[in-house]
PDB file of N, CA, C and O in Angstrom:
ATOM      1  N   MET A   1       0.838  -1.184   0.000  1.00  0.00           N
ATOM      2  CA  MET A   1       0.000   0.000   0.000  1.00  0.00           C
ATOM      3  C   MET A   1       0.879   1.242   0.000  1.00  0.00           C
ATOM      4  O   MET A   1       1.911   1.281   0.669  1.00  0.00           O
ATOM      5  N   ALA A   2       0.476   2.234  -0.736  1.00  0.00           N
ATOM      6  CA  ALA A   2       1.231   3.481  -0.828  1.00  0.00           C
ATOM      7  C   ALA A   2       1.053   4.286   0.451  1.00  0.00           C
ATOM      8  O   ALA A   2      -0.011   4.260   1.069  1.00  0.00           O
ATOM      9  N   TYR A   3       2.087   4.993   0.835  1.00  0.00           N
ATOM     10  CA  TYR A   3       2.000   5.897   1.969  1.00  0.00           C
ATOM     11  C   TYR A   3       2.748   7.174   1.636  1.00  0.00           C
ATOM     12  O   TYR A   3       3.472   7.256   0.644  1.00  0.00           O
ATOM     13  N   GLY A   4       2.554   8.172   2.493  1.00  0.00           N
ATOM     14  CA  GLY A   4       3.094   9.491   2.197  1.00  0.00           C
ATOM     15  C   GLY A   4       2.057  10.265   1.408  1.00  0.00           C
ATOM     16  O   GLY A   4       0.881   9.900   1.419  1.00  0.00           O
ATOM     17  N   PRO A   5       2.459  11.317   0.729  1.00  0.00           N
ATOM     18  CA  PRO A   5       1.510  12.065  -0.093  1.00  0.00           C
ATOM     19  C   PRO A   5       1.105  11.248  -1.319  1.00  0.00           C
ATOM     20  O   PRO A   5       1.954  10.712  -2.032  1.00  0.00           O
ATOM     21  N   VAL A   6      -0.184  11.163  -1.546  1.00  0.00           N
ATOM     22  CA  VAL A   6      -0.713  10.460  -2.709  1.00  0.00           C
ATOM     23  C   VAL A   6      -1.455  11.496  -3.553  1.00  0.00           C
ATOM     24  O   VAL A   6      -2.394  12.136  -3.080  1.00  0.00           O
ATOM     25  N   ILE A   7      -1.031  11.652  -4.795  1.00  0.00           N
ATOM     26  CA  ILE A   7      -1.590  12.656  -5.682  1.00  0.00           C
ATOM     27  C   ILE A   7      -2.612  12.012  -6.609  1.00  0.00           C
ATOM     28  O   ILE A   7      -2.317  11.029  -7.289  1.00  0.00           O
ATOM     29  N   ASP A   8      -3.811  12.574  -6.631  1.00  0.00           N
ATOM     30  CA  ASP A   8      -4.850  12.133  -7.554  1.00  0.00           C
ATOM     31  C   ASP A   8      -4.576  12.806  -8.898  1.00  0.00           C
ATOM     32  O   ASP A   8      -4.788  14.009  -9.051  1.00  0.00           O
ATOM     33  N   GLU A   9      -4.113  12.039  -9.853  1.00  0.00           N
ATOM     34  CA  GLU A   9      -3.684  12.596 -11.138  1.00  0.00           C
ATOM     35  C   GLU A   9      -4.828  13.204 -11.943  1.00  0.00           C
ATOM     36  O   GLU A   9      -4.591  14.050 -12.805  1.00  0.00           O
ATOM     37  N   GLU A  10      -6.052  12.789 -11.678  1.00  0.00           N
ATOM     38  CA  GLU A  10      -7.195  13.322 -12.423  1.00  0.00           C
ATOM     39  C   GLU A  10      -7.624  14.702 -11.934  1.00  0.00           C
ATOM     40  O   GLU A  10      -8.127  15.504 -12.720  1.00  0.00           O
ATOM     41  N   THR A  11      -7.433  14.988 -10.653  1.00  0.00           N
ATOM     42  CA  THR A  11      -7.861  16.276 -10.117  1.00  0.00           C
ATOM     43  C   THR A  11      -6.716  17.275  -9.970  1.00  0.00           C
ATOM     44  O   THR A  11      -6.964  18.467  -9.788  1.00  0.00           O
ATOM     45  N   CYS A  12      -5.482  16.821 -10.044  1.00  0.00           N
ATOM     46  CA  CYS A  12      -4.320  17.705  -9.916  1.00  0.00           C
ATOM     47  C   CYS A  12      -4.267  18.668 -11.111  1.00  0.00           C
ATOM     48  O   CYS A  12      -4.459  18.262 -12.257  1.00  0.00           O
ATOM     49  N   ILE A  13      -4.003  19.942 -10.823  1.00  0.00           N
ATOM     50  CA  ILE A  13      -3.935  20.947 -11.890  1.00  0.00           C
ATOM     51  C   ILE A  13      -2.485  21.316 -12.248  1.00  0.00           C
ATOM     52  O   ILE A  13      -2.259  22.280 -12.978  1.00  0.00           O
ATOM     53  N   ASN A  14      -1.528  20.575 -11.751  1.00  0.00           N
ATOM     54  CA  ASN A  14      -0.099  20.752 -12.062  1.00  0.00           C
ATOM     55  C   ASN A  14       0.428  22.139 -11.697  1.00  0.00           C
ATOM     56  O   ASN A  14       1.220  22.715 -12.443  1.00  0.00           O
ATOM     57  N   CYS A  15      -0.003  22.677 -10.561  1.00  0.00           N
ATOM     58  CA  CYS A  15       0.461  24.003 -10.150  1.00  0.00           C
ATOM     59  C   CYS A  15       1.836  23.953  -9.481  1.00  0.00           C
ATOM     60  O   CYS A  15       2.510  24.979  -9.386  1.00  0.00           O
ATOM     61  N   ASP A  16       2.253  22.787  -9.023  1.00  0.00           N
ATOM     62  CA  ASP A  16       3.549  22.566  -8.361  1.00  0.00           C
ATOM     63  C   ASP A  16       3.700  23.311  -7.041  1.00  0.00           C
ATOM     64  O   ASP A  16       4.826  23.482  -6.573  1.00  0.00           O
ATOM     65  N   LEU A  17       2.610  23.759  -6.425  1.00  0.00           N
ATOM     66  CA  LEU A  17       2.693  24.384  -5.108  1.00  0.00           C
ATOM     67  C   LEU A  17       3.116  23.384  -4.044  1.00  0.00           C
ATOM     68  O   LEU A  17       3.763  23.760  -3.067  1.00  0.00           O
ATOM     69  N   CYS A  18       2.762  22.126  -4.217  1.00  0.00           N
ATOM     70  CA  CYS A  18       3.169  21.094  -3.259  1.00  0.00           C
ATOM     71  C   CYS A  18       4.686  20.928  -3.253  1.00  0.00           C
ATOM     72  O   CYS A  18       5.282  20.677  -2.205  1.00  0.00           O
ATOM     73  N   ILE A  19       5.298  21.065  -4.401  1.00  0.00           N
ATOM     74  CA  ILE A  19       6.752  20.941  -4.509  1.00  0.00           C
ATOM     75  C   ILE A  19       7.430  22.073  -3.744  1.00  0.00           C
ATOM     76  O   ILE A  19       8.410  21.851  -3.033  1.00  0.00           O
ATOM     77  N   ASP A  20       6.902  23.286  -3.892  1.00  0.00           N
ATOM     78  CA  ASP A  20       7.487  24.448  -3.220  1.00  0.00           C
ATOM     79  C   ASP A  20       7.292  24.404  -1.710  1.00  0.00           C
ATOM     80  O   ASP A  20       8.125  24.927  -0.969  1.00  0.00           O
ATOM     81  N   SER A  21       6.209  23.789  -1.240  1.00  0.00           N
ATOM     82  CA  SER A  21       5.908  23.792   0.195  1.00  0.00           C
ATOM     83  C   SER A  21       6.576  22.660   0.960  1.00  0.00           C
ATOM     84  O   SER A  21       6.663  22.725   2.186  1.00  0.00           O
ATOM     85  N   CYS A  22       7.044  21.637   0.281  1.00  0.00           N
ATOM     86  CA  CYS A  22       7.603  20.462   0.955  1.00  0.00           C
ATOM     87  C   CYS A  22       8.986  20.765   1.540  1.00  0.00           C
ATOM     88  O   CYS A  22       9.898  21.134   0.799  1.00  0.00           O
ATOM     89  N   PRO A  23       9.155  20.613   2.865  1.00  0.00           N
ATOM     90  CA  PRO A  23      10.463  20.881   3.466  1.00  0.00           C
ATOM     91  C   PRO A  23      11.503  19.807   3.151  1.00  0.00           C
ATOM     92  O   PRO A  23      12.700  20.035   3.329  1.00  0.00           O
ATOM     93  N   MET A  24      11.063  18.651   2.689  1.00  0.00           N
ATOM     94  CA  MET A  24      11.992  17.548   2.439  1.00  0.00           C
ATOM     95  C   MET A  24      12.279  17.302   0.960  1.00  0.00           C
ATOM     96  O   MET A  24      13.070  16.416   0.633  1.00  0.00           O
ATOM     97  N   ASP A  25      11.665  18.053   0.072  1.00  0.00           N
ATOM     98  CA  ASP A  25      11.881  17.899  -1.373  1.00  0.00           C
ATOM     99  C   ASP A  25      11.677  16.464  -1.846  1.00  0.00           C
ATOM    100  O   ASP A  25      12.552  15.883  -2.488  1.00  0.00           O
ATOM    101  N   ILE A  26      10.525  15.903  -1.527  1.00  0.00           N
ATOM    102  CA  ILE A  26      10.262  14.518  -1.916  1.00  0.00           C
ATOM    103  C   ILE A  26       9.557  14.399  -3.258  1.00  0.00           C
ATOM    104  O   ILE A  26       9.375  13.292  -3.763  1.00  0.00           O
ATOM    105  N   PHE A  27       9.157  15.526  -3.844  1.00  0.00           N
ATOM    106  CA  PHE A  27       8.433  15.531  -5.115  1.00  0.00           C
ATOM    107  C   PHE A  27       9.373  15.813  -6.284  1.00  0.00           C
ATOM    108  O   PHE A  27      10.398  16.477  -6.134  1.00  0.00           O
ATOM    109  N   SER A  28       8.998  15.295  -7.443  1.00  0.00           N
ATOM    110  CA  SER A  28       9.661  15.706  -8.685  1.00  0.00           C
ATOM    111  C   SER A  28       8.625  16.434  -9.522  1.00  0.00           C
ATOM    112  O   SER A  28       7.450  16.069  -9.518  1.00  0.00           O
ATOM    113  N   THR A  29       9.048  17.443 -10.225  1.00  0.00           N
ATOM    114  CA  THR A  29       8.119  18.245 -11.003  1.00  0.00           C
ATOM    115  C   THR A  29       7.638  17.499 -12.235  1.00  0.00           C
ATOM    116  O   THR A  29       8.369  16.706 -12.829  1.00  0.00           O
ATOM    117  N   GLY A  30       6.405  17.766 -12.601  1.00  0.00           N
ATOM    118  CA  GLY A  30       5.852  17.163 -13.797  1.00  0.00           C
ATOM    119  C   GLY A  30       5.451  18.215 -14.803  1.00  0.00           C
ATOM    120  O   GLY A  30       4.851  17.904 -15.832  1.00  0.00           O
ATOM    121  N   LYS A  31       5.781  19.467 -14.507  1.00  0.00           N
ATOM    122  CA  LYS A  31       5.342  20.577 -15.341  1.00  0.00           C
ATOM    123  C   LYS A  31       5.902  20.509 -16.766  1.00  0.00           C
ATOM    124  O   LYS A  31       5.204  20.857 -17.718  1.00  0.00           O
ATOM    125  N   ASP A  32       7.134  20.070 -16.918  1.00  0.00           N
ATOM    126  CA  ASP A  32       7.737  19.986 -18.248  1.00  0.00           C
ATOM    127  C   ASP A  32       7.013  18.990 -19.137  1.00  0.00           C
ATOM    128  O   ASP A  32       6.876  19.205 -20.342  1.00  0.00           O
ATOM    129  N   THR A  33       6.556  17.909 -18.545  1.00  0.00           N
ATOM    130  CA  THR A  33       5.892  16.865 -19.316  1.00  0.00           C
ATOM    131  C   THR A  33       4.378  17.011 -19.330  1.00  0.00           C
ATOM    132  O   THR A  33       3.689  16.295 -20.057  1.00  0.00           O
ATOM    133  N   GLY A  34       3.854  17.946 -18.523  1.00  0.00           N
ATOM    134  CA  GLY A  34       2.410  18.121 -18.438  1.00  0.00           C
ATOM    135  C   GLY A  34       1.751  17.137 -17.503  1.00  0.00           C
ATOM    136  O   GLY A  34       0.525  17.034 -17.472  1.00  0.00           O
ATOM    137  N   ASN A  35       2.548  16.410 -16.738  1.00  0.00           N
ATOM    138  CA  ASN A  35       2.023  15.436 -15.797  1.00  0.00           C
ATOM    139  C   ASN A  35       2.054  16.000 -14.384  1.00  0.00           C
ATOM    140  O   ASN A  35       2.810  16.932 -14.109  1.00  0.00           O
ATOM    141  N   PRO A  36       1.240  15.446 -13.478  1.00  0.00           N
ATOM    142  CA  PRO A  36       1.284  15.875 -12.077  1.00  0.00           C
ATOM    143  C   PRO A  36       2.639  15.526 -11.455  1.00  0.00           C
ATOM    144  O   PRO A  36       3.361  14.676 -11.976  1.00  0.00           O
ATOM    145  N   PRO A  37       2.983  16.176 -10.348  1.00  0.00           N
ATOM    146  CA  PRO A  37       4.227  15.829  -9.657  1.00  0.00           C
ATOM    147  C   PRO A  37       4.225  14.375  -9.210  1.00  0.00           C
ATOM    148  O   PRO A  37       3.168  13.787  -8.977  1.00  0.00           O
ATOM    149  N   LYS A  38       5.385  13.816  -9.096  1.00  0.00           N
ATOM    150  CA  LYS A  38       5.544  12.442  -8.613  1.00  0.00           C
ATOM    151  C   LYS A  38       6.191  12.468  -7.238  1.00  0.00           C
ATOM    152  O   LYS A  38       7.012  13.340  -6.951  1.00  0.00           O
ATOM    153  N   VAL A  39       5.829  11.520  -6.392  1.00  0.00           N
ATOM    154  CA  VAL A  39       6.437  11.377  -5.075  1.00  0.00           C
ATOM    155  C   VAL A  39       7.626  10.431  -5.234  1.00  0.00           C
ATOM    156  O   VAL A  39       7.457   9.235  -5.471  1.00  0.00           O
ATOM    157  N   LEU A  40       8.824  10.984  -5.099  1.00  0.00           N
ATOM    158  CA  LEU A  40      10.028  10.178  -5.301  1.00  0.00           C
ATOM    159  C   LEU A  40      10.509   9.487  -4.030  1.00  0.00           C
ATOM    160  O   LEU A  40      10.994   8.357  -4.080  1.00  0.00           O
ATOM    161  N   TYR A  41      10.375  10.166  -2.891  1.00  0.00           N
ATOM    162  CA  TYR A  41      10.934   9.649  -1.641  1.00  0.00           C
ATOM    163  C   TYR A  41       9.887   9.641  -0.528  1.00  0.00           C
ATOM    164  O   TYR A  41       9.961  10.478   0.371  1.00  0.00           O
ATOM    165  N   PRO A  42       8.920   8.729  -0.556  1.00  0.00           N
ATOM    166  CA  PRO A  42       7.891   8.723   0.489  1.00  0.00           C
ATOM    167  C   PRO A  42       8.453   8.425   1.876  1.00  0.00           C
ATOM    168  O   PRO A  42       7.852   8.814   2.877  1.00  0.00           O
ATOM    169  N   ASP A  43       9.590   7.743   1.952  1.00  0.00           N
ATOM    170  CA  ASP A  43      10.204   7.453   3.257  1.00  0.00           C
ATOM    171  C   ASP A  43      10.713   8.707   3.946  1.00  0.00           C
ATOM    172  O   ASP A  43      10.868   8.714   5.167  1.00  0.00           O
ATOM    173  N   GLU A  44      10.975   9.764   3.196  1.00  0.00           N
ATOM    174  CA  GLU A  44      11.514  11.000   3.751  1.00  0.00           C
ATOM    175  C   GLU A  44      10.429  11.966   4.229  1.00  0.00           C
ATOM    176  O   GLU A  44      10.748  13.014   4.790  1.00  0.00           O
ATOM    177  N   CYS A  45       9.165  11.638   4.019  1.00  0.00           N
ATOM    178  CA  CYS A  45       8.062  12.541   4.358  1.00  0.00           C
ATOM    179  C   CYS A  45       7.986  12.758   5.867  1.00  0.00           C
ATOM    180  O   CYS A  45       8.108  11.812   6.645  1.00  0.00           O
ATOM    181  N   TRP A  46       7.784  14.015   6.273  1.00  0.00           N
ATOM    182  CA  TRP A  46       7.616  14.370   7.689  1.00  0.00           C
ATOM    183  C   TRP A  46       6.158  14.334   8.112  1.00  0.00           C
ATOM    184  O   TRP A  46       5.868  14.483   9.299  1.00  0.00           O
ATOM    185  N   TYR A  47       5.239  14.141   7.188  1.00  0.00           N
ATOM    186  CA  TYR A  47       3.797  14.083   7.458  1.00  0.00           C
ATOM    187  C   TYR A  47       3.307  15.344   8.150  1.00  0.00           C
ATOM    188  O   TYR A  47       2.458  15.279   9.039  1.00  0.00           O
ATOM    189  N   ASP A  48       3.837  16.489   7.744  1.00  0.00           N
ATOM    190  CA  ASP A  48       3.390  17.752   8.325  1.00  0.00           C
ATOM    191  C   ASP A  48       2.157  18.306   7.614  1.00  0.00           C
ATOM    192  O   ASP A  48       1.490  19.195   8.145  1.00  0.00           O
ATOM    193  N   GLY A  49       1.847  17.804   6.442  1.00  0.00           N
ATOM    194  CA  GLY A  49       0.643  18.188   5.725  1.00  0.00           C
ATOM    195  C   GLY A  49       0.737  19.505   4.978  1.00  0.00           C
ATOM    196  O   GLY A  49      -0.288  20.040   4.553  1.00  0.00           O
ATOM    197  N   ALA A  50       1.941  20.045   4.804  1.00  0.00           N
ATOM    198  CA  ALA A  50       2.090  21.319   4.100  1.00  0.00           C
ATOM    199  C   ALA A  50       1.602  21.216   2.665  1.00  0.00           C
ATOM    200  O   ALA A  50       0.973  22.145   2.158  1.00  0.00           O
ATOM    201  N   CYS A  51       1.882  20.108   2.008  1.00  0.00           N
ATOM    202  CA  CYS A  51       1.463  19.932   0.616  1.00  0.00           C
ATOM    203  C   CYS A  51      -0.058  19.864   0.499  1.00  0.00           C
ATOM    204  O   CYS A  51      -0.633  20.384  -0.458  1.00  0.00           O
ATOM    205  N   VAL A  52      -0.702  19.231   1.457  1.00  0.00           N
ATOM    206  CA  VAL A  52      -2.165  19.109   1.441  1.00  0.00           C
ATOM    207  C   VAL A  52      -2.810  20.467   1.707  1.00  0.00           C
ATOM    208  O   VAL A  52      -3.801  20.825   1.071  1.00  0.00           O
ATOM    209  N   GLU A  53      -2.246  21.219   2.647  1.00  0.00           N
ATOM    210  CA  GLU A  53      -2.812  22.521   3.019  1.00  0.00           C
ATOM    211  C   GLU A  53      -2.689  23.554   1.912  1.00  0.00           C
ATOM    212  O   GLU A  53      -3.595  24.367   1.732  1.00  0.00           O
ATOM    213  N   ILE A  54      -1.588  23.542   1.166  1.00  0.00           N
ATOM    214  CA  ILE A  54      -1.362  24.574   0.150  1.00  0.00           C
ATOM    215  C   ILE A  54      -2.044  24.254  -1.180  1.00  0.00           C
ATOM    216  O   ILE A  54      -2.204  25.138  -2.023  1.00  0.00           O
ATOM    217  N   CYS A  55      -2.438  23.024  -1.368  1.00  0.00           N
ATOM    218  CA  CYS A  55      -3.048  22.617  -2.636  1.00  0.00           C
ATOM    219  C   CYS A  55      -4.375  23.345  -2.854  1.00  0.00           C
ATOM    220  O   CYS A  55      -5.248  23.303  -1.988  1.00  0.00           O
ATOM    221  N   PRO A  56      -4.538  24.014  -4.004  1.00  0.00           N
ATOM    222  CA  PRO A  56      -5.778  24.755  -4.262  1.00  0.00           C
ATOM    223  C   PRO A  56      -6.967  23.868  -4.626  1.00  0.00           C
ATOM    224  O   PRO A  56      -8.105  24.336  -4.616  1.00  0.00           O
ATOM    225  N   VAL A  57      -6.726  22.609  -4.943  1.00  0.00           N
ATOM    226  CA  VAL A  57      -7.801  21.690  -5.335  1.00  0.00           C
ATOM    227  C   VAL A  57      -8.049  20.711  -4.191  1.00  0.00           C
ATOM    228  O   VAL A  57      -7.154  19.969  -3.786  1.00  0.00           O
ATOM    229  N   GLU A  58      -9.268  20.721  -3.684  1.00  0.00           N
ATOM    230  CA  GLU A  58      -9.602  19.845  -2.568  1.00  0.00           C
ATOM    231  C   GLU A  58      -9.489  18.377  -2.977  1.00  0.00           C
ATOM    232  O   GLU A  58      -9.990  17.969  -4.025  1.00  0.00           O
ATOM    233  N   LEU A  59      -8.837  17.609  -2.148  1.00  0.00           N
ATOM    234  CA  LEU A  59      -8.633  16.161  -2.316  1.00  0.00           C
ATOM    235  C   LEU A  59      -7.731  15.788  -3.494  1.00  0.00           C
ATOM    236  O   LEU A  59      -7.742  14.634  -3.924  1.00  0.00           O
ATOM    237  N   ALA A  60      -6.967  16.713  -4.013  1.00  0.00           N
ATOM    238  CA  ALA A  60      -6.008  16.362  -5.060  1.00  0.00           C
ATOM    239  C   ALA A  60      -4.789  15.666  -4.449  1.00  0.00           C
ATOM    240  O   ALA A  60      -4.138  14.852  -5.103  1.00  0.00           O
ATOM    241  N   ILE A  61      -4.487  15.992  -3.190  1.00  0.00           N
ATOM    242  CA  ILE A  61      -3.411  15.324  -2.452  1.00  0.00           C
ATOM    243  C   ILE A  61      -3.987  14.850  -1.133  1.00  0.00           C
ATOM    244  O   ILE A  61      -4.675  15.597  -0.438  1.00  0.00           O
ATOM    245  N   ARG A  62      -3.703  13.613  -0.796  1.00  0.00           N
ATOM    246  CA  ARG A  62      -4.069  13.126   0.531  1.00  0.00           C
ATOM    247  C   ARG A  62      -2.828  12.521   1.162  1.00  0.00           C
ATOM    248  O   ARG A  62      -1.950  12.004   0.473  1.00  0.00           O
ATOM    249  N   LEU A  63      -2.773  12.594   2.466  1.00  0.00           N
ATOM    250  CA  LEU A  63      -1.614  12.118   3.198  1.00  0.00           C
ATOM    251  C   LEU A  63      -1.954  10.788   3.850  1.00  0.00           C
ATOM    252  O   LEU A  63      -2.838  10.723   4.704  1.00  0.00           O
ATOM    253  N   VAL A  64      -1.262   9.732   3.453  1.00  0.00           N
ATOM    254  CA  VAL A  64      -1.496   8.396   3.989  1.00  0.00           C
ATOM    255  C   VAL A  64      -0.358   8.065   4.935  1.00  0.00           C
ATOM    256  O   VAL A  64       0.799   7.961   4.526  1.00  0.00           O
ATOM    257  N   HIS A  65      -0.701   7.900   6.205  1.00  0.00           N
ATOM    258  CA  HIS A  65       0.315   7.585   7.211  1.00  0.00           C
ATOM    259  C   HIS A  65       0.604   6.086   7.216  1.00  0.00           C
ATOM    260  O   HIS A  65      -0.298   5.277   7.000  1.00  0.00           O
ATOM    261  N   PRO A  66       1.871   5.712   7.465  1.00  0.00           N
ATOM    262  CA  PRO A  66       2.189   4.288   7.572  1.00  0.00           C
ATOM    263  C   PRO A  66       1.537   3.693   8.821  1.00  0.00           C
ATOM    264  O   PRO A  66       1.141   4.420   9.732  1.00  0.00           O
ATOM    265  N   LEU A  67       1.435   2.401   8.850  1.00  0.00           N
ATOM    266  CA  LEU A  67       0.728   1.704   9.918  1.00  0.00           C
ATOM    267  C   LEU A  67       1.281   2.042  11.296  1.00  0.00           C
ATOM    268  O   LEU A  67       0.508   2.198  12.241  1.00  0.00           O
ATOM    269  N   TYR A  68       2.581   2.156  11.435  1.00  0.00           N
ATOM    270  CA  TYR A  68       3.158   2.409  12.748  1.00  0.00           C
ATOM    271  C   TYR A  68       2.840   3.812  13.278  1.00  0.00           C
ATOM    272  O   TYR A  68       3.060   4.085  14.458  1.00  0.00           O
ATOM    273  N   MET A  69       2.330   4.697  12.431  1.00  0.00           N
ATOM    274  CA  MET A  69       1.969   6.045  12.869  1.00  0.00           C
ATOM    275  C   MET A  69       0.469   6.199  13.122  1.00  0.00           C
ATOM    276  O   MET A  69       0.020   7.255  13.567  1.00  0.00           O
ATOM    277  N   LYS A  70      -0.296   5.165  12.845  1.00  0.00           N
ATOM    278  CA  LYS A  70      -1.742   5.250  13.030  1.00  0.00           C
ATOM    279  C   LYS A  70      -2.112   4.897  14.464  1.00  0.00           C
ATOM    280  O   LYS A  70      -1.495   4.040  15.096  1.00  0.00           O
ATOM    281  N   LEU A  71      -3.120   5.571  14.949  1.00  0.00           N
ATOM    282  CA  LEU A  71      -3.605   5.330  16.295  1.00  0.00           C
ATOM    283  C   LEU A  71      -4.429   4.047  16.303  1.00  0.00           C
ATOM    284  O   LEU A  71      -5.308   3.860  15.462  1.00  0.00           O
ATOM    285  N   VAL A  72      -4.145   3.183  17.239  1.00  0.00           N
ATOM    286  CA  VAL A  72      -4.894   1.944  17.394  1.00  0.00           C
ATOM    287  C   VAL A  72      -5.628   2.000  18.715  1.00  0.00           C
ATOM    288  O   VAL A  72      -5.020   2.190  19.768  1.00  0.00           O
ATOM    289  N   LEU A  73      -6.929   1.836  18.656  1.00  0.00           N
ATOM    290  CA  LEU A  73      -7.736   1.860  19.861  1.00  0.00           C
ATOM    291  C   LEU A  73      -8.190   0.458  20.230  1.00  0.00           C
ATOM    292  O   LEU A  73      -8.550  -0.344  19.367  1.00  0.00           O
ATOM    293  N   LYS A  74      -8.167   0.180  21.505  1.00  0.00           N
ATOM    294  CA  LYS A  74      -8.618  -1.118  21.990  1.00  0.00           C
ATOM    295  C   LYS A  74      -9.855  -0.884  22.849  1.00  0.00           C
ATOM    296  O   LYS A  74      -9.840  -0.062  23.765  1.00  0.00           O
ATOM    297  N   ARG A  75     -10.904  -1.602  22.552  1.00  0.00           N
ATOM    298  CA  ARG A  75     -12.145  -1.458  23.299  1.00  0.00           C
ATOM    299  C   ARG A  75     -11.978  -2.072  24.700  1.00  0.00           C
ATOM    300  O   ARG A  75     -11.501  -3.198  24.840  1.00  0.00           O
ATOM    301  N   VAL A  76     -12.373  -1.327  25.713  1.00  0.00           N
ATOM    302  CA  VAL A  76     -12.282  -1.791  27.089  1.00  0.00           C
ATOM    303  C   VAL A  76     -13.653  -2.283  27.521  1.00  0.00           C
ATOM    304  O   VAL A  76     -14.662  -1.617  27.291  1.00  0.00           O
ATOM    305  N   LYS A  77     -13.683  -3.443  28.144  1.00  0.00           N
ATOM    306  CA  LYS A  77     -14.965  -4.024  28.587  1.00  0.00           C
ATOM    307  C   LYS A  77     -15.352  -3.546  29.953  1.00  0.00           C
ATOM    308  O   LYS A  77     -16.398  -3.936  30.471  1.00  0.00           O
TER     309      LYS A  77
END
């Protein structure tokens, strides 16, 4: 399963704002080819959500956390 920033290629408008906002430079630009940015280094993601917050298109980028970062709740009887 993919984790880190996941870009919906159908809704992305190729503005590259996510590339500029990422503190870890995990994206590669797709502007030259007309394609959306690609996530090159998902292991380097800080999961701060800067790319999701700056994106002008709602749900074009979603942040998928790896399993070890997800909260697990146990029901108490």
